[in-house]
Backbone bond lengths (Angstrom), bond angles and torsions (degrees), N, CA, C in turn:
res aa  C-N    CA-C-N  psi(-1)  N-CA   C-N-CA  omega(-1)  CA-C   N-CA-C  phi
1 M - - - 1.463 - - 1.528 109.39 -
2 I 1.318 116.89 135.22 1.464 121.82 -178.99 1.523 109.77 -74.90
3 K 1.333 115.82 131.94 1.452 120.43 177.57 1.520 110.04 -82.65
4 R 1.331 116.14 133.56 1.453 122.56 176.04 1.531 108.33 -115.06
5 Y 1.310 115.65 131.00 1.465 120.48 -175.53 1.521 111.31 -92.02
6 L 1.327 114.29 154.69 1.455 122.15 -177.91 1.522 109.98 -128.92
7 N 1.328 115.73 169.94 1.445 121.42 171.61 1.527 110.10 -82.00
8 A 1.324 115.52 171.49 1.460 119.96 -178.02 1.525 111.97 -61.06
9 D 1.329 116.55 -28.81 1.468 120.27 179.61 1.524 112.87 -89.19
10 G 1.330 117.24 6.68 1.459 121.74 178.41 1.507 115.19 87.94
11 S 1.330 118.04 -0.05 1.465 121.22 -178.19 1.524 111.11 -84.22
12 S 1.336 115.05 156.29 1.465 121.56 176.78 1.528 112.09 -109.96
13 N 1.328 117.02 -10.30 1.472 123.91 178.39 1.522 114.29 64.56
14 L 1.312 117.74 20.78 1.456 120.33 178.50 1.523 110.04 -82.98
15 K 1.328 116.12 137.60 1.452 122.30 -178.43 1.525 110.69 -104.30
16 S 1.322 115.07 153.84 1.461 119.95 178.68 1.523 110.03 -80.17
17 L 1.323 115.44 162.05 1.453 120.71 176.06 1.527 110.68 -62.87
18 A 1.318 116.69 -34.47 1.468 120.51 178.59 1.532 110.62 -64.57
19 D 1.341 116.75 -40.94 1.462 120.49 177.39 1.525 110.69 -62.70
20 L 1.321 115.82 -42.88 1.462 120.21 -179.59 1.529 110.82 -62.93
21 R 1.303 116.91 -42.20 1.471 120.77 179.48 1.522 111.01 -65.26
22 Q 1.345 116.74 -39.16 1.460 120.32 178.84 1.524 110.83 -63.56
23 W 1.342 116.38 -41.78 1.465 119.85 177.88 1.533 110.48 -62.28
24 Q 1.315 117.36 -47.24 1.460 120.23 -178.63 1.538 111.40 -62.76
25 K 1.320 117.11 -34.55 1.464 120.82 176.21 1.525 110.33 -64.70
26 E 1.326 116.66 -44.50 1.464 120.67 178.01 1.529 110.78 -63.39
27 R 1.314 116.15 -40.47 1.467 120.55 -176.45 1.517 111.36 -62.04
28 R 1.319 117.72 -38.67 1.460 121.14 -178.71 1.532 111.94 -64.20
29 S 1.327 116.82 -22.26 1.468 120.35 -178.25 1.531 112.72 -89.35
30 K 1.330 117.69 -4.32 1.459 121.07 -175.99 1.520 111.11 -99.77
31 K 1.310 115.60 144.61 1.454 121.47 172.54 1.522 107.69 -121.70
32 K 1.322 116.18 120.46 1.456 121.45 -175.20 1.520 110.58 -117.20
33 D 1.324 115.31 141.01 1.461 121.65 175.11 1.519 108.41 -88.95
34 L 1.341 116.04 110.57 1.463 121.39 -179.41 1.523 111.49 -106.75
35 S 1.320 116.60 22.21 1.467 119.75 -177.20 1.522 112.72 -76.33
36 F 1.343 116.77 -24.30 1.465 119.55 179.48 1.520 110.59 -68.89
37 L 1.322 116.21 130.63 1.459 121.60 175.67 1.518 109.43 -119.98
38 V 1.299 116.46 137.25 1.460 121.00 179.25 1.527 108.84 -60.20
39 P 1.326 118.72 130.87 1.471 120.95 179.82 1.521 111.91 -59.06
40 R 1.323 115.15 156.50 1.457 120.28 -179.35 1.519 109.80 -139.16
41 V 1.318 115.38 156.88 1.459 122.47 175.42 1.528 107.92 -129.39
42 E 1.316 115.04 161.53 1.457 118.65 175.65 1.524 108.99 -72.39
43 P 1.312 118.50 123.78 1.469 119.66 -178.83 1.520 111.70 -68.23
44 D 1.302 116.02 145.79 1.465 121.24 177.34 1.526 108.47 -90.79
45 V 1.321 116.09 81.65 1.454 120.78 -174.67 1.530 111.61 -69.71
46 V 1.328 117.29 -26.39 1.467 119.77 176.95 1.521 109.74 -66.08
47 L 1.309 115.38 -46.04 1.455 120.09 177.49 1.529 111.15 -60.30
48 L 1.324 117.12 -46.67 1.458 121.16 -177.25 1.520 111.83 -64.64
49 S 1.316 117.25 -36.92 1.463 120.28 -178.39 1.523 111.91 -72.45
50 G 1.335 116.99 -24.40 1.457 119.50 -176.81 1.513 115.09 -99.47
51 N 1.330 117.31 -8.26 1.465 119.81 -174.42 1.519 111.71 -88.42
52 R 1.333 116.24 120.03 1.460 121.77 171.37 1.529 110.66 -130.29
53 E 1.325 116.11 13.78 1.463 119.63 -175.07 1.519 113.58 -120.00
54 K 1.318 117.60 -48.80 1.452 121.73 -172.59 1.532 111.28 -87.49
55 P 1.351 118.00 140.71 1.467 119.98 174.95 1.525 110.50 -75.16
56 T 1.315 116.86 123.89 1.458 121.60 178.62 1.519 110.23 -132.99
57 V 1.339 115.01 160.39 1.453 121.87 171.67 1.521 107.40 -134.31
58 T 1.340 116.49 132.60 1.460 123.12 -179.35 1.519 108.71 -123.41
59 F 1.344 115.75 128.27 1.463 121.07 -178.77 1.523 109.70 -86.27
60 I 1.327 115.99 116.48 1.464 122.10 178.93 1.527 110.52 -98.44
61 G 1.327 117.05 -34.33 1.454 119.96 176.75 1.509 112.42 142.61
62 H 1.337 116.17 146.19 1.458 123.78 -179.39 1.534 109.32 58.26
63 S 1.329 118.13 -112.08 1.470 121.01 177.26 1.521 111.71 -112.08
64 T 1.311 116.18 17.58 1.466 121.25 -177.59 1.523 109.90 -100.23
65 F 1.327 115.11 120.90 1.459 122.91 176.29 1.522 108.77 -131.84
66 L 1.316 115.66 152.51 1.453 121.62 164.31 1.523 106.30 -100.53
67 V 1.307 116.44 118.84 1.463 122.59 177.46 1.522 107.56 -110.61
68 Q 1.310 116.81 128.17 1.461 122.11 174.80 1.521 107.24 -110.27
69 L 1.319 116.01 117.65 1.458 121.42 -173.44 1.522 109.60 -151.77
70 G 1.314 116.73 130.30 1.463 121.11 176.21 1.509 113.70 58.52
71 G 1.336 117.53 31.25 1.456 121.01 -179.69 1.513 114.28 82.66
72 L 1.338 117.88 2.51 1.466 122.09 -179.63 1.521 110.69 -104.79
73 N 1.329 115.90 145.08 1.461 123.08 168.99 1.529 107.53 -99.19
74 I 1.312 116.70 116.93 1.462 123.29 -171.85 1.526 108.77 -120.87
75 V 1.319 117.41 132.19 1.463 121.95 174.98 1.518 109.14 -114.02
76 T 1.329 116.03 132.97 1.459 121.38 176.00 1.526 109.74 -98.07
77 D 1.317 116.99 137.78 1.472 124.17 174.63 1.536 112.51 34.05
78 P 1.332 117.63 69.98 1.475 119.99 -172.09 1.527 113.65 -69.68
79 V 1.335 115.85 110.84 1.465 121.63 177.81 1.527 108.96 -137.03
80 W 1.334 115.24 106.20 1.457 121.84 173.30 1.531 110.83 -107.21
81 A 1.324 117.65 13.55 1.457 122.58 -176.53 1.526 111.05 -60.97
82 A 1.330 116.52 139.37 1.462 121.97 178.89 1.528 111.78 -83.04
83 R 1.333 116.94 -14.73 1.461 121.55 -179.71 1.519 110.14 -138.11
84 M 1.308 115.35 154.39 1.450 122.16 169.57 1.514 106.29 -126.43
85 G 1.326 115.60 100.70 1.449 119.47 -171.17 1.521 109.63 69.62
86 F 1.334 116.35 -126.75 1.467 120.76 -179.79 1.528 112.34 -91.79
87 A 1.328 117.44 -6.39 1.462 120.96 -174.91 1.526 111.33 -95.34
88 R 1.325 115.60 134.16 1.453 120.34 176.73 1.522 110.25 -75.22
89 R 1.302 114.73 150.00 1.454 121.59 175.77 1.530 109.55 -62.37
90 L 1.342 117.11 137.92 1.462 121.21 -178.28 1.519 112.16 -72.97
91 T 1.321 116.62 -37.33 1.467 122.05 -179.71 1.522 108.71 -135.76
92 S 1.316 117.32 139.15 1.455 120.69 179.61 1.523 110.43 -75.08
93 P 1.324 117.90 156.11 1.463 120.72 -177.97 1.528 112.31 -57.18
94 G 1.330 116.04 145.05 1.454 121.37 -176.65 1.509 114.46 -70.43
95 V 1.326 116.87 -24.07 1.467 121.96 176.90 1.525 107.45 -131.03
96 P 1.336 118.41 123.31 1.468 118.94 176.57 1.522 110.41 -60.33
97 I 1.312 116.47 143.49 1.465 119.59 -176.02 1.531 111.62 -62.29
98 K 1.329 117.26 -31.31 1.459 120.19 179.98 1.522 112.12 -73.81
99 A 1.343 117.78 -12.58 1.458 121.53 -179.82 1.528 112.59 -94.93
100 L 1.323 117.79 -0.29 1.459 120.93 179.89 1.523 111.31 -70.07
101 P 1.320 117.33 150.44 1.466 119.74 168.04 1.525 109.01 -73.29
102 P 1.332 119.20 166.69 1.467 120.23 177.50 1.528 111.20 -56.51
103 I 1.319 116.34 129.65 1.459 121.30 -175.55 1.529 109.60 -90.49
104 D 1.324 115.25 135.28 1.464 121.86 179.51 1.524 112.51 -97.60
105 V 1.333 116.50 -37.24 1.463 121.29 -175.44 1.522 109.70 -140.60
106 V 1.324 116.08 136.34 1.464 123.48 168.99 1.518 107.25 -113.10
107 V 1.342 117.32 129.65 1.464 120.27 173.50 1.529 108.62 -112.43
108 L 1.326 115.42 133.07 1.461 122.73 -178.24 1.521 109.41 -112.44
109 S 1.333 116.51 133.93 1.455 119.69 177.03 1.529 111.82 -86.82
110 H 1.342 117.27 -37.51 1.456 121.17 179.01 1.526 108.25 -173.60
111 A 1.331 116.30 -179.70 1.461 120.95 -167.36 1.519 115.39 -98.13
112 H 1.325 120.24 6.02 1.461 119.58 175.47 1.529 110.51 -59.41
113 Y 1.333 116.18 150.97 1.463 120.66 -171.87 1.528 113.52 -64.25
114 D 1.327 118.00 -27.76 1.459 119.10 179.16 1.528 112.44 -81.29
115 H 1.330 116.77 4.77 1.468 121.90 176.53 1.526 112.11 -126.15
116 L 1.299 117.40 -22.38 1.464 121.92 -178.91 1.526 108.19 -131.57
117 H 1.339 116.13 104.19 1.457 122.08 -177.70 1.524 108.79 -118.99
118 L 1.327 115.91 113.54 1.455 121.26 -173.95 1.525 111.79 -59.15
119 G 1.328 117.60 -43.40 1.457 120.02 -179.26 1.517 112.46 -59.54
120 S 1.332 116.95 -39.13 1.467 120.25 178.26 1.520 110.86 -67.50
121 L 1.320 117.01 -43.10 1.461 120.09 178.61 1.533 111.40 -57.30
122 R 1.313 115.71 -42.09 1.465 119.51 -176.97 1.522 112.74 -71.63
123 R 1.322 117.13 -21.04 1.464 120.21 -178.95 1.528 112.88 -95.38
124 L 1.328 117.45 -9.10 1.463 119.15 -178.85 1.525 110.80 -63.39
125 P 1.340 118.20 135.36 1.461 120.45 177.25 1.525 111.09 -77.79
126 G 1.318 116.34 150.25 1.453 120.66 174.99 1.510 113.70 101.26
127 D 1.319 115.42 157.57 1.462 122.56 178.27 1.528 108.07 -94.19
128 F 1.330 116.21 76.24 1.448 121.24 -169.21 1.528 112.73 -87.82
129 V 1.331 114.81 156.50 1.455 123.24 169.73 1.528 107.97 -94.73
130 S 1.316 117.25 133.78 1.468 121.52 176.21 1.527 109.13 -99.93
131 L 1.326 116.66 121.77 1.457 122.29 173.73 1.523 107.61 -101.05
132 V 1.331 116.31 119.18 1.464 120.44 -170.08 1.525 110.61 -131.77
133 P 1.339 117.05 159.48 1.462 120.60 177.01 1.518 112.15 -66.87
134 E 1.305 115.28 157.02 1.455 122.34 176.75 1.529 110.04 -53.62
135 G 1.332 115.82 133.97 1.456 121.66 179.37 1.511 114.72 95.88
136 L 1.363 118.06 -5.35 1.464 120.87 -173.68 1.525 113.39 -109.24
137 A 1.314 118.52 -11.29 1.468 120.55 -176.35 1.529 111.49 -62.34
138 G 1.330 117.53 -37.29 1.457 120.27 -179.37 1.512 111.99 -61.66
139 W 1.334 117.63 -38.42 1.463 121.88 177.42 1.511 109.68 -59.10
140 F 1.314 117.92 -43.62 1.465 122.18 179.93 1.522 111.24 -65.92
141 R 1.311 116.93 -46.73 1.471 120.27 -175.67 1.527 111.23 -66.12
142 R 1.326 117.21 -36.17 1.466 119.71 178.47 1.522 111.88 -65.87
143 R 1.300 117.27 -17.62 1.468 122.06 179.67 1.524 112.22 -105.53
144 G 1.324 115.40 14.36 1.458 120.07 171.05 1.514 116.42 93.65
145 F 1.325 118.17 3.12 1.469 120.31 178.05 1.528 108.48 -89.71
146 R 1.316 116.14 110.92 1.463 120.79 -174.40 1.518 113.12 -92.41
147 R 1.318 116.96 -27.74 1.471 120.63 -178.63 1.534 108.69 -91.46
148 V 1.305 115.57 83.36 1.455 121.05 -176.42 1.526 108.94 -137.89
149 E 1.322 116.11 135.22 1.456 123.22 178.40 1.521 108.32 -122.73
150 E 1.327 116.13 130.89 1.454 122.36 -177.80 1.526 109.58 -104.39
151 L 1.337 116.91 128.27 1.460 121.22 -177.74 1.520 111.20 -121.31
152 S 1.314 115.60 146.92 1.463 122.82 172.38 1.524 108.39 -99.68
153 W 1.327 116.11 166.38 1.463 120.17 -179.73 1.523 111.48 -53.75
154 W 1.317 115.34 137.28 1.466 126.29 176.90 1.525 113.53 72.23
155 S 1.331 117.59 4.34 1.466 119.18 175.01 1.523 109.56 -89.33
156 E 1.347 116.47 162.17 1.453 121.77 -175.04 1.520 111.28 -134.66
157 K 1.323 114.73 154.83 1.460 122.64 176.61 1.524 108.10 -138.07
158 R 1.314 116.54 131.10 1.462 120.94 179.02 1.526 109.18 -102.95
159 I 1.324 115.91 127.46 1.460 122.66 176.40 1.526 106.82 -127.38
160 G 1.338 116.19 119.23 1.457 119.03 -173.40 1.512 108.87 59.78
161 G 1.327 116.45 -128.78 1.451 120.14 178.66 1.503 113.91 -98.58
162 V 1.335 118.38 10.68 1.466 122.24 -175.76 1.529 109.91 -109.02
163 T 1.319 115.58 131.67 1.465 121.46 174.24 1.524 109.04 -100.10
164 F 1.334 115.71 126.89 1.466 122.92 179.18 1.523 108.34 -107.34
165 G 1.327 116.96 119.50 1.453 121.23 177.02 1.520 110.51 -110.49
166 F 1.325 116.96 128.75 1.468 121.64 178.49 1.527 107.70 -92.87
167 V 1.333 115.85 122.34 1.468 120.68 -172.12 1.525 110.43 -123.68
168 P 1.322 118.03 159.37 1.465 121.03 -174.94 1.524 114.35 -67.64
169 A 1.319 114.88 155.99 1.456 125.13 168.60 1.530 106.35 -141.92
170 K 1.327 116.27 168.45 1.467 120.40 177.04 1.518 108.30 -110.33
171 H 1.336 116.17 103.67 1.450 119.34 -173.84 1.526 109.82 -157.26
172 W 1.320 116.75 -150.56 1.459 124.73 176.82 1.520 106.27 -168.55
173 T 1.331 117.67 177.49 1.460 118.18 178.30 1.526 111.22 -158.07
174 R 1.340 114.05 155.51 1.469 120.92 176.90 1.519 108.24 -169.60
175 R 1.322 116.85 137.57 1.457 122.40 173.16 1.525 111.66 -117.72
176 T 1.319 117.06 -23.72 1.462 122.80 177.32 1.531 107.63 -136.76
177 P 1.331 117.99 168.39 1.469 119.15 177.21 1.517 114.19 -63.37
178 W 1.351 117.70 -13.19 1.463 120.83 -171.96 1.527 113.96 -108.68
179 D 1.321 118.54 -5.90 1.474 118.97 -173.56 1.528 113.40 -116.25
180 T 1.332 117.50 25.65 1.461 120.82 -178.99 1.526 111.17 -56.43
181 N 1.330 116.23 123.19 1.465 124.14 174.97 1.529 113.70 57.92
182 T 1.332 117.03 28.74 1.463 120.12 176.23 1.527 112.03 -86.91
183 S 1.313 117.34 -2.99 1.459 122.52 167.18 1.521 107.53 -132.64
184 H 1.327 115.93 162.92 1.451 118.60 -174.23 1.532 111.16 -91.91
185 W 1.306 117.01 -173.08 1.460 124.37 -177.49 1.525 107.33 -147.12
186 G 1.303 116.74 159.27 1.457 118.94 179.75 1.512 112.07 171.42
187 G 1.319 116.33 -171.26 1.452 123.80 176.78 1.518 110.26 -117.95
188 W 1.335 115.19 179.88 1.461 120.43 -177.02 1.516 110.38 -133.91
189 V 1.320 115.47 134.34 1.460 122.25 170.68 1.521 107.26 -108.26
190 M 1.331 116.03 125.03 1.468 121.70 -177.92 1.523 107.86 -116.72
191 R 1.337 116.42 123.27 1.461 120.24 -176.31 1.526 110.98 -129.01
192 H 1.335 114.35 134.58 1.460 122.14 171.58 1.516 107.14 -135.34
193 G 1.325 116.83 106.65 1.453 120.02 -174.55 1.518 109.67 61.89
194 M 1.333 116.48 -125.62 1.455 121.43 179.10 1.528 112.84 -89.64
195 D 1.319 117.17 -7.04 1.463 121.09 -179.50 1.527 109.13 -86.25
196 C 1.333 115.94 122.44 1.462 120.84 -174.80 1.519 110.15 -137.98
197 L 1.327 116.59 128.36 1.462 123.38 179.14 1.524 108.92 -122.73
198 Y 1.335 115.25 138.62 1.462 122.77 178.34 1.518 109.84 -115.28
199 F 1.334 116.28 122.96 1.457 123.48 175.83 1.528 106.78 -110.13
200 A 1.338 116.16 109.65 1.465 120.44 -169.72 1.516 113.69 -76.46
201 G 1.341 118.61 -13.83 1.455 119.63 -175.38 1.519 110.10 70.56
202 D 1.312 116.90 -133.53 1.463 123.04 -178.01 1.519 107.24 -126.36
203 S 1.341 117.24 129.57 1.462 117.46 -171.99 1.509 112.07 -164.69
204 G 1.332 114.53 149.25 1.443 120.62 161.64 1.520 108.95 -81.71
205 Y 1.328 116.22 168.08 1.464 118.55 179.70 1.525 109.79 -72.40
206 D 1.343 115.54 142.79 1.458 120.10 -176.76 1.528 109.31 -156.87
207 G 1.321 116.24 151.54 1.457 120.66 178.89 1.512 114.04 -64.99
208 V 1.338 116.97 -12.84 1.463 119.90 -178.61 1.522 112.16 -65.20
209 F 1.337 117.91 -19.99 1.461 119.78 179.31 1.526 111.52 -64.13
210 R 1.318 117.24 -32.18 1.462 119.63 175.95 1.528 110.78 -65.53
211 E 1.329 116.32 -35.57 1.466 120.34 177.38 1.532 110.83 -65.19
212 I 1.336 116.19 -39.02 1.464 119.88 177.81 1.526 109.81 -62.40
213 G 1.335 116.53 -44.96 1.455 119.99 178.47 1.509 112.86 -62.34
214 E 1.334 116.75 -39.64 1.460 120.74 179.64 1.525 111.62 -67.57
215 K 1.326 117.00 -36.55 1.463 120.04 -177.99 1.516 112.35 -74.33
216 Y 1.330 116.64 -43.36 1.461 119.22 -171.77 1.522 113.22 -99.24
217 G 1.323 118.99 -40.57 1.456 120.65 179.13 1.525 113.28 55.71
218 E 1.314 117.31 161.98 1.461 122.72 174.08 1.533 112.54 52.20
219 I 1.335 117.81 38.48 1.468 120.22 175.49 1.519 108.23 -73.53
220 R 1.318 115.82 121.57 1.463 120.44 -174.20 1.528 111.41 -79.25
221 V 1.330 115.36 -54.12 1.463 121.60 -177.22 1.521 108.44 -121.86
222 A 1.331 116.54 131.40 1.459 121.54 179.19 1.524 109.18 -120.23
223 L 1.333 116.51 116.66 1.463 123.42 176.49 1.524 107.03 -94.56
224 I 1.339 116.54 111.91 1.462 121.06 -169.01 1.526 109.99 -131.07
225 P 1.345 118.29 134.98 1.469 120.71 -178.37 1.518 112.11 -73.30
226 I 1.351 115.75 144.67 1.468 120.66 178.55 1.531 112.18 -128.15
227 G 1.330 119.20 -2.59 1.458 120.99 -173.31 1.509 113.99 -113.81
228 A 1.341 115.81 176.06 1.478 124.51 -179.61 1.524 111.63 64.99
229 Y 1.344 116.36 44.17 1.464 121.63 -176.19 1.535 113.69 -109.71
230 E 1.346 119.20 -9.81 1.464 121.46 -174.78 1.525 111.38 -108.25
231 P 1.350 117.36 132.51 1.458 129.38 1.79 1.535 111.63 -77.28
232 E 1.310 115.65 138.18 1.462 119.38 -172.76 1.522 112.66 -66.63
233 W 1.323 118.46 -28.93 1.465 119.41 178.56 1.526 111.14 -63.41
234 F 1.336 116.53 -28.62 1.459 121.16 -178.67 1.525 111.35 -92.61
235 M 1.328 117.19 -38.05 1.461 121.74 -169.57 1.520 115.17 -93.19
236 R 1.330 118.69 -19.34 1.463 118.67 -165.06 1.527 114.84 -61.98
237 D 1.328 118.27 -25.24 1.465 119.34 178.87 1.524 112.39 -70.53
238 S 1.335 117.03 -21.76 1.459 120.85 -175.03 1.523 114.03 -116.86
239 H 1.343 117.30 -25.67 1.462 121.62 -177.23 1.527 109.51 -133.71
240 M 1.310 117.05 132.35 1.460 120.37 -179.44 1.522 111.44 -86.85
241 S 1.306 115.91 151.25 1.455 121.84 173.80 1.524 108.94 -76.09
242 P 1.334 118.55 165.92 1.465 119.48 176.24 1.527 112.93 -57.76
243 E 1.326 117.60 -36.94 1.460 120.12 178.32 1.526 110.99 -66.33
244 E 1.308 116.93 -40.26 1.470 120.23 177.12 1.523 111.00 -67.99
245 A 1.333 116.76 -31.91 1.465 119.92 177.22 1.525 110.65 -63.91
246 V 1.329 117.30 -39.19 1.465 120.13 176.71 1.525 110.03 -64.27
247 Q 1.326 117.60 -40.14 1.457 120.22 177.26 1.529 110.91 -64.91
248 T 1.325 116.75 -36.67 1.465 120.30 175.84 1.524 110.43 -60.94
249 F 1.328 116.24 -43.43 1.466 121.53 176.83 1.529 110.88 -57.67
250 V 1.325 116.58 -42.57 1.465 121.12 177.95 1.529 110.02 -65.44
251 D 1.327 116.72 -44.38 1.468 121.12 -176.77 1.524 112.25 -61.28
252 V 1.333 117.35 -41.43 1.468 119.34 -177.76 1.526 112.06 -82.84
253 G 1.331 116.95 -7.31 1.457 119.84 177.62 1.505 113.93 73.27
254 G 1.334 117.17 38.50 1.457 120.77 -178.58 1.518 112.76 -74.61
255 S 1.338 115.78 157.84 1.467 121.62 174.48 1.519 111.50 -99.38
256 I 1.330 116.88 -36.94 1.466 122.46 -178.41 1.523 108.44 -127.75
257 F 1.322 116.83 131.17 1.466 123.21 -179.87 1.528 108.70 -103.11
258 V 1.337 116.32 124.80 1.466 122.63 173.95 1.529 107.80 -118.84
259 P 1.342 118.80 111.40 1.463 120.51 178.75 1.524 111.97 -74.64
260 M 1.326 115.86 150.65 1.464 121.84 178.61 1.526 108.49 -148.78
261 H 1.353 115.15 179.12 1.466 121.69 172.91 1.532 111.83 63.05
262 Y 1.334 116.89 45.54 1.460 119.76 -179.73 1.524 113.41 -145.25
263 D 1.339 118.65 -11.04 1.457 120.77 -163.76 1.515 115.32 -107.50
264 A 1.332 118.80 -24.55 1.464 120.05 -164.22 1.522 114.78 -105.39
265 F 1.330 117.71 -38.18 1.465 120.93 -173.78 1.529 110.09 -128.30
266 R 1.322 115.38 140.93 1.468 119.47 176.94 1.527 108.30 -91.84
267 L 1.323 114.90 91.04 1.457 121.75 -176.19 1.522 112.23 -92.85
268 A 1.329 116.72 -19.32 1.460 121.76 180.00 1.530 107.96 -141.85
269 D 1.333 117.61 -155.85 1.462 119.76 -172.11 1.524 114.08 -97.79
270 D 1.325 118.04 -10.24 1.459 120.22 178.36 1.527 109.88 -77.27
271 S 1.325 115.50 162.29 1.461 121.49 178.57 1.529 109.58 -113.37
272 P 1.343 118.33 160.19 1.468 119.98 178.05 1.521 113.09 -55.06
273 K 1.327 117.39 -41.96 1.466 119.54 -178.58 1.527 111.79 -67.13
274 E 1.330 116.65 -39.39 1.460 119.19 177.34 1.524 111.07 -61.25
275 A 1.320 116.68 -43.15 1.461 120.24 -179.37 1.526 110.78 -63.32
276 L 1.326 117.11 -45.15 1.462 120.44 -179.98 1.522 111.79 -66.83
277 D 1.331 117.43 -40.48 1.460 120.75 -179.96 1.530 110.97 -63.49
278 R 1.313 116.99 -43.60 1.464 120.16 179.32 1.525 110.98 -67.08
279 L 1.327 116.29 -37.35 1.467 119.67 177.42 1.523 110.86 -61.28
280 L 1.321 116.94 -49.53 1.461 120.89 -178.74 1.524 111.25 -63.68
281 A 1.328 117.77 -40.52 1.461 120.93 179.62 1.532 110.78 -61.98
282 E 1.318 117.04 -42.45 1.463 120.35 179.33 1.522 111.02 -68.50
283 W 1.312 116.43 -38.43 1.465 121.26 179.08 1.528 109.89 -61.35
284 E 1.322 115.82 -46.30 1.462 120.10 -179.74 1.523 111.34 -70.05
285 R 1.326 117.50 -36.34 1.457 120.57 178.49 1.523 110.95 -59.84
286 R 1.331 115.99 -36.81 1.461 119.79 -179.90 1.535 112.71 -82.48
287 G 1.327 116.02 -8.49 1.452 119.09 178.54 1.515 114.79 74.11
288 F 1.332 116.96 26.93 1.463 120.22 179.83 1.525 110.33 -79.39
289 P 1.329 118.50 148.42 1.470 121.24 179.68 1.533 111.23 -64.20
290 L 1.323 116.60 132.15 1.463 120.55 -178.61 1.530 111.94 -63.31
291 E 1.338 117.15 -27.57 1.468 118.84 -178.75 1.527 112.38 -70.04
292 R 1.323 116.80 -9.63 1.468 119.68 176.89 1.523 112.31 -94.60
293 L 1.330 117.11 -1.15 1.465 121.76 177.03 1.519 108.75 -109.41
294 W 1.330 116.47 110.87 1.465 121.42 -179.97 1.525 108.75 -103.76
295 T 1.324 117.89 95.41 1.466 120.84 170.41 1.527 106.03 -87.99
296 M 1.306 115.13 92.23 1.456 121.05 -168.14 1.513 112.44 -76.88
297 E 1.324 115.61 145.24 1.450 121.49 171.73 1.529 109.02 -77.38
298 L 1.315 116.16 150.56 1.456 120.17 176.76 1.525 109.20 -61.59
299 G 1.320 116.41 130.19 1.461 121.32 -178.46 1.509 114.32 89.61
300 Q 1.332 117.20 -7.60 1.456 120.84 -176.85 1.527 111.50 -78.13
301 T 1.331 115.39 141.78 1.458 122.50 175.99 1.521 108.90 -116.32
302 R 1.322 115.37 133.96 1.468 119.62 176.17 1.524 109.94 -127.51
303 L 1.311 114.10 140.33 1.459 121.81 175.10 1.513 109.11 -85.90
304 W 1.314 116.22 138.71 1.458 120.25 174.22 1.520 108.36 -139.56
305 S 1.319 115.66 146.46 1.451 119.64 -178.08 1.508 109.38 -159.04
306 A 1.325 116.47 147.41 1.461 121.08 175.56 1.515 111.40 -67.69
307 D 1.334 117.28 -14.43 1.460 121.28 -179.38 1.517 112.78 -83.46
308 E 1.350 118.06 -7.31 1.449 121.62 -177.62 1.518 110.26 -114.51
309 T 1.324 116.09 158.36 1.454 120.38 -177.46 1.524 111.07 -61.23
310 Y 1.338 116.90 -53.98 1.460 120.42 178.26 1.514 112.56 -134.18
311 G 1.323 119.01 1.12 1.456 119.87 -177.46 1.503 111.44 65.35
312 Q 1.347 117.19 56.34 1.451 120.72 -168.66 1.525 115.18 -81.59
313 K 1.320 118.74 -17.81 1.467 119.24 -172.34 1.522 111.10 -62.42
314 V 1.318 115.87 132.20 1.459 122.42 176.81 1.522 107.93 -107.01
315 F 1.315 117.29 123.18 1.455 120.33 -179.89 1.515 110.63 -83.93
316 G 1.308 115.64 131.54 1.451 122.39 172.38 1.510 108.47 -137.88
317 K 1.307 116.90 -170.96 1.461 120.13 -175.49 1.524 112.81 -61.66
318 S 1.339 117.62 -26.90 1.453 119.11 -176.38 1.521 113.17 -92.46
319 D 1.336 118.12 -4.64 1.451 120.87 -177.40 1.523 111.07 -89.51
320 Q 1.303 115.80 147.43 1.454 122.02 176.18 1.523 108.68 -113.70
321 I 1.310 116.84 130.84 1.449 120.43 -174.05 1.530 112.11 -67.41
322 H 1.322 116.75 -25.52 1.469 119.46 178.97 1.518 111.57 -101.73
323 G 1.351 117.06 7.02 1.451 120.30 -175.96 1.518 113.04 -78.35
């Protein structure tokens, strides 16, 4: 019997055909300005290729980041695809895949196409280990990836000096009409000493984020999705609004908020600018320090460390990592 996975509250997040038709009817009546493009900078590939000491995070696009931690080069949800279905990507990746340093670890949040792209996986440099949700290892092995580890919620895997914890999210997954929820979904907590980064994956808002904060504590950088939330009556079980993303940041006890999942693909009716504007408005409404909100440019690399107040240094072509 095929195992089907659920959320912590027992939900599967599946929508009815009537709900889908209602959303599509609403969508046809909306006119959105998609002219805004997320700013980008030239990536410092020399710096990235030579760094094995300092913790950094580089925004590549959507939910794809290069994280350097504990001497490892880690990629989250690798997607360099130029299209998602029939729709072209809104912004090109911030770092070309051929410019990446050798990758040691890939972490996957779930199997949706905008998070798991086979072509990107096959082009990644390095003999990497793939850390994937329960139920997904077979998909990898059937496609020739032998170094794959499958984790269930709250389980951990240590690679080198970095501990990877797979934590819950509220979502669902499907790649074909026949494999709905046959693998799980979640986020990842990566810790090396006092340096800790949380990658939320893709999720609706849920009380489980408080549990993540209670278990791990001292999360330095939190990568949290803010897009694909409109219409909220349809999307809220699977995608959080920008306001809910700020609450998620509070729940997990993060120090630095990095928004994601808003810039590359039009998965719902909101636009990148709307998501960013709502995020900033909520941040200011709560009176949080602006230096703790990193709305990163595509290709930008930032240093973060538990030894610094907020990890403010921005790496560019003129910066030296050991300076």
